[in-house]
N, C-alpha and C positions, 0 to 999 in steps of 0.2 A: 204229334205235329199239329200245329194250329190249322184251322180250316183255311185261313187266308194264305198260309204257306203252301198247302196242298194245291189250292187253286192257282197260285202264281206258278208253281212248277208245271201244272197241267197246261196252263196257258203259254207260259214262256219256257217250254221245253226247248229252249233256244241257246245257243252259242256254244258251238265249238266241238271236232269229231274224228273217230278212228275205229272202224270195225270192218270185217270182211265185206266185200262188195255185194250189193243186193243181187239176188238171182232172178228177180221178177222178170218174166218175159223172155229170158234168154233161150229157152227151149224152142221158141218160135223162130229163131234165126236159123235159116237153112243154108245160107251162102256166106262166104267170108265177106267181111265189110271192108270197104275201100279206105285207104289212108286219106284223111282230109286235114287241112290246116286249121289252126285255131280261129282265124277270122271267119271262115266258112261255118264252122261248128257254132261259134258264138252267135252269128247272125241267124242260123236256123233255130237255135234255142230260143232266141228272142221272138222269132216269128211264130213259134208254137206255144207261147205262153198263154195261160188262161186269162182272158180279158173279160171285164164286167164293169158295170157301174154300181149296182147293188148285188149283194150275195146273201142267201139265207140257206141254212141247212140244219137238220137234226144230226146228232152224233151220239155215239157211245164211247166212253173212255175207260181204259184200264190203266191203273197207275201202280207200278211196282218199285219199291226201294228197300232192298234187303228183305226183311220179314214183313214189311208194311205192304198192304195191298188194299186198294180202294177202287171201286167202279162207280161211274156216274153216267147219267144221261144228260143231254142238254141241247141247247139251241144256240147257233151263232148267226149274227147278222152283221154285215159289213157295208160300208160305203168306201169305195176305193180311195186310198190315200187320205182318208179323213177320219173314219170311225170304225171301231170294232166293239160289238156288244155281245156278251155271252152270258147265259144263265146255266146253272148246274142244278140238276134235280136228282133226288133219290127215287126209289120205287114209289109208285102211286102218283107220280108227277109233283111231289112236294118240293118246292124250290128251296135250296139250301144256300145259294150264293148267286150274286149277279155282279158283273163287272163291265165297265165301259171305258174304253181307251181311245184317246184322241192323239193328235200329234204332240201334245204337250201335257197331257194329264191322264191320271189313272184314278178311277172311282170304283169303290168296292162296297158291296152290301153283304154282311154275314147274317143270314136269316136265323141261324141257330142261336147265336149270341146276341142278336139284335144290336149289332154294331155296324158302323160305316167307316170308311177311310177315303179321304180325298187327298191325293198326293201327285207326285210327278215321277218321271223315270229315275230320278236319283234314288228314290226309295227302293225301286225294284233292282237297280244296278248295285246298290249297296247290299241288298239282301242276297243277290245271286253272285256277288263279287264279279260282276261283268259290266258290259257297257252296250246295252241294246237301244234301239230306237223303234219308232212305229214302222218304218219301212222294212227293217229286218224281220220284225214280228209278222207283218203281213205276208212277206215273201215265204217265210218258213211255213206258215199255215197253208198257203195255196200251192206250194211246190213250184214257185217262180224264182227266177234269179232276182237279186237285189236291184232295185231301182235307185237312181241317183248316186251310184257309185261308179268310179272310173272303170273303164274296161280292163285296165291293167295289162300286164304282159302274160296272157295265158299261154300255156304249153299244151299241145294236143298229143294224145296217144290212144292206143287201143288197149283196153284192159278187160279181160274176162268176157269178151264178146260185146263190149260197150265202148262208146267213145268216152274219153276222159279228158276234161279240161282242168288244169291246175295252175294256181298262181300263189306266190309267196308274199304278195304285197298288193293290197287293194284298199284304197282310201275313198272316203266320201267326197263327192264333187264339192268344191269349195263354195259354190253359190247355195248349197243346201246345208252347209255347216251352221249349226245353231249355237254351239258352245265349244270351248277349247277341247273338251274330251272328244267330241266328234272329230275335230281336226287332227287329233293325234292317233285315231284308231287305224290300225293296220290289220286286215284280216288275211289269214291263211285259208285258202279255199280249194276244195277238190269237188268236181261235179262229174257224175256219170250220166251219160245220155243214152237213151234207147236209140239204136242206129236206124230204126225204121220210122219212128215218129218224132225223134229229137226232144222228147219230154225228159225232164230231170227224173231219174229213178233213185238217185242217191246224192246227197251232198254232205260233205264233212267240213266243219268249220272250227276255227280256233283263232283266238286273239293272240297276236304276237306278244302282248304284255301280260298274258295270263296263261300259265302252263297248267293250272290246276283243273280247268274245265274244257271239255271238248264235246262237240255235238255231232251225232250222225242222225240224219233224217232220211228215211227210206219210204218211197212212194210206190204204191201198187194199185191194182184193180182200177185201171183207167177206164172211164166211160165218157161218151160225148155229152156235154152240157151245151146246148146250142151247137156251135161249130167248133168248140174247143174241148180237148180232152182234160179231164179232171181226175185226180187220184182219190178214190173212195176209201182207201186204207193208207194210213201213215203211221210209221213207227219212229219215235224219237228216243234216242239213247244218249243220255248225258253221262259222260265219264268224269267222275269227281271222286271225293273220298268214299262216298257210297254211290254206286252206280244207280241211275234212275232210268226206268223204261216206261214210256207212255205210249200206249197203242190207241189210235183214234180210228173209228169207223163212221163214215158219213152215210146219210140217207136223206131222201126227200129234199134234194137240192133245187133251189130256184134262183134265177138271176134276173136282174133288171126289172124287178117288180117293186112297187112302192112298199117301204118298210117303216115301221115305227121303232123307237129305241127308248122305251120307258125306263126312267131311272129317278125315282122319287124316294127321298130319305124320310121314313116315318118319324114323327115327332118324338116318339119314345126311344129311338135308337140313340146310343151314345158313341162318341168318337173312339175308334180303336187306336191302340198305342203301337 
């Protein structure tokens, strides 16, 4: 597998899901939880979302696909709703790849092959046979709900000691639609909420037009960053022809500090195909 393919899967362990519900934190629940309606649960979920202007963290990643196994270290920096910058390192801190994502572009440096790629989401979506955007990627990384999507008709239930919100049809708000593909996207979505803090502990996603890929994202090890809880451990499971499991563990998280996003293409690098 090419390095840029590995990095894209690590980055965009996104879209679409179906695994047993996450057990994180359930042993702490000592009393039966009350029945609540979808409007109340949705509002509480939004109220408890992780908020920031800038975000920085170190991370470790384990990637499994069949017999393939890779592990990386790296750093992620973000500006909310604007920019995601990530580098990947091997042992001894040697950088092997760097990627910068904005609302409409994807830039990639392959340090091993001395290549670069400047493209847009069409490249990623064609590669993944999916249809993602910046907002979905940002939400999946942070463990927040999608922004700029209609609230849809969620149904509420209790499942395995957690609140569950589910909907079979969720579209992007028309004023944020940038192309015809966005306009036709319909997401099937299930969300499991911790009944004590209303944080998302698991989300399952699938596109109505794509039965071949599903995503489960499981969030655990929540700690306070400022006044918001953030998951220090995330598992992404992509169900496709070959199941992919990506485990991410964060450390040294900082928010709302001045950040830099260096991305310079060396003159000797060639364009990747």
